[in-house]
C-alpha positions, 0 to 999 in steps of 0.5 A: 692365683692372682699375685699380691699387689706389691709383688706385681709392682716389684716385678713390673718395675724390675722388667722396666729397669732391665730394658735399654734406656736411651737416656742412660745407655751407660747403665745398660752397658754396665749391666751387660758387662756384669752379665757377660762377666758372670757368664764368662766366669762360670764357663771358665770355671766349668771347663777348668774344673773339668780339665783338672778332674779329667787329667786326674782321672786319666793319670789315675787310670794309667797308674791303676793299671800298672800299680794294681788295686792292692799289692802285698809286699814282704819286708823279709823272707817273702810272702808265703803260699800259706798266706795266699791260701788264707787270703784266697779262702777269705776272698775266693773271687779275688785275683792274685798274681805273685811276683819276684822283682829285681833291678837289672841292666839290659844290653843289646849290642852297644845299647845299655838301659837300666830297669826293673825286672818282674818274674810273673805267671803270665796267665795270672798277670794277664788276668789282672793287667789288661796291658799285659793281656793285650801284649800276649794276645797281639804277639800270640804268646800262649806257652811262654818259655822260661827265658821269654821277656816282655818290655815296654815300647820305649825300652825296646826302642832305646835298645833297638830290639825287636821281638825275636831278638835276644837281650842280655840282662845283667843282675845285681848279684855276682857269680864266681869267675876265675879268681874274681867275680862278675855280675850275673847275666843271662840272655832272654828272648824278647817276645813282645812289647807293651804300651801303657801310655806312661813313658816312665813305665814303658822305659823301665818295666820288664816281665819274665817268668817265675821259672827264670827267677827260680833258675837264675836267682835261686828263688824259693818256689813257695815264697814270693817278693810280693803279690798283686791283687785285683778286687772291685772293692780295694778300699773295703778289703785292705783292712781284712787282708792286712789282718791275715798277713804276718808281721813281716808283710804289709798291703798297700793300695794304689792310692797309697803308693801315689798319695802325694801325687794325687794330693798335689793335684787335688790342692792345685784343683782347689787353688785353681777354683779359688783363683778363677772365682775372682773372675766372678767376683770382679763381675759381681763388682760390675753388678754393684756399680751398675745397680748403684748407678741405677739408684742414682739415676732413678732417685726421683722415681724412687722418691715418687714411689715412696710418696705414693705408698711404696714401702722401703721393703718393696724398694729394697726388693726391686733393686735386689731382684734386679741384681739377682736377675742380672746374676742369674742370667749370667749363671744360666748363660755361663752354664750353657756355654760351659757345657758347650765348651766341654762338648767341643773339647771332648769331641774335637782335637782342638788342643793336643798334648804330648802323650809321653808327658800326660799319658794321653794326646787328647785333652781329658775333660770330665766335669763332676756334678759335685764340682758343678754344684760348687761352682753354681753355689759359689757364684750364687752367693757372690751374686746375692751379696753383690745385690744387697748393698745397692738394694739397701742404698736404694731403700734408704733414699729420703724422698723429702730431700730428693723432691725438695731439691727438684 
């Protein structure tokens, strides 16, 4: 199907203006800089958004493992077995790991370190905690003793303890000793260590059996300090579980326990997007200046086109499409460079991170399609706005004034 005459004319002139002009090389250089600026801005935005999302997901994965999808906590009296039975009847596929918890001080020789001790059923905990399950498998722990202990790698390193050694734990409760009292203490056997990827957990968390809490702290077997829950749909199940709990208990999701942290990361991501968008805005100014210089240098051609019957609308389309062509080429090139950069960062260890700070030694990059769409949409809007004023300026050229002065 043949194109209308005005469309063919507009396209032909746009192609002509995009070529290198030896008489006006600076105009071509300015357009090239605008193209490179748009491409660089899109590429940097894609990589930055990918790094921010990847880092957030990496922390999310680490915190999810150690914090569990849902956790039932009791404000007084403990979580009763009858409550767990009701939840199990409502959610038969849900995995549960009841626990006790207390603060302790661990000692091995002259080394002391504080931490949090959890009393758990090893089999149930392993079913919902892959880090814990890996530790049981690596150290061949199939039938744990009452006073067996599992700690993080960093805590074991601070205490200079190895599997098989005995570690003394001091509890916050006291016991009678002669005419006074002493902190309650008990020696545990270190059976294994775990590496969660987060130093804060590896240096503070310890696990032992439910029986140890029954014996040492006289915990009631039919009540627990809390319950860790695993479900594929924690967002949908939390309301129903909350309805099954008594007034002295509540349930929290992993996203609530770390809500401030992820809110801060999301705010940083938005702020970074707006700041980096300024790169594209600066490149768009180059499009404006390049088009304005083109208009000024082509005033005689524009006047001649007007006298030959070209309408203002067609002149406006010529320079608008010229700006859009430069911007679109920059967006396409920037997108390709962005994907290339993400691929390189994903497959090669160009940038390494301290694992004890970020939870991973490899730079995590994961660009969401929604972020890519937002980048492309924001860039496209800037390019379209940048092409409007020069196009309007070209269309307002008065052929009589231009030709009269020649």
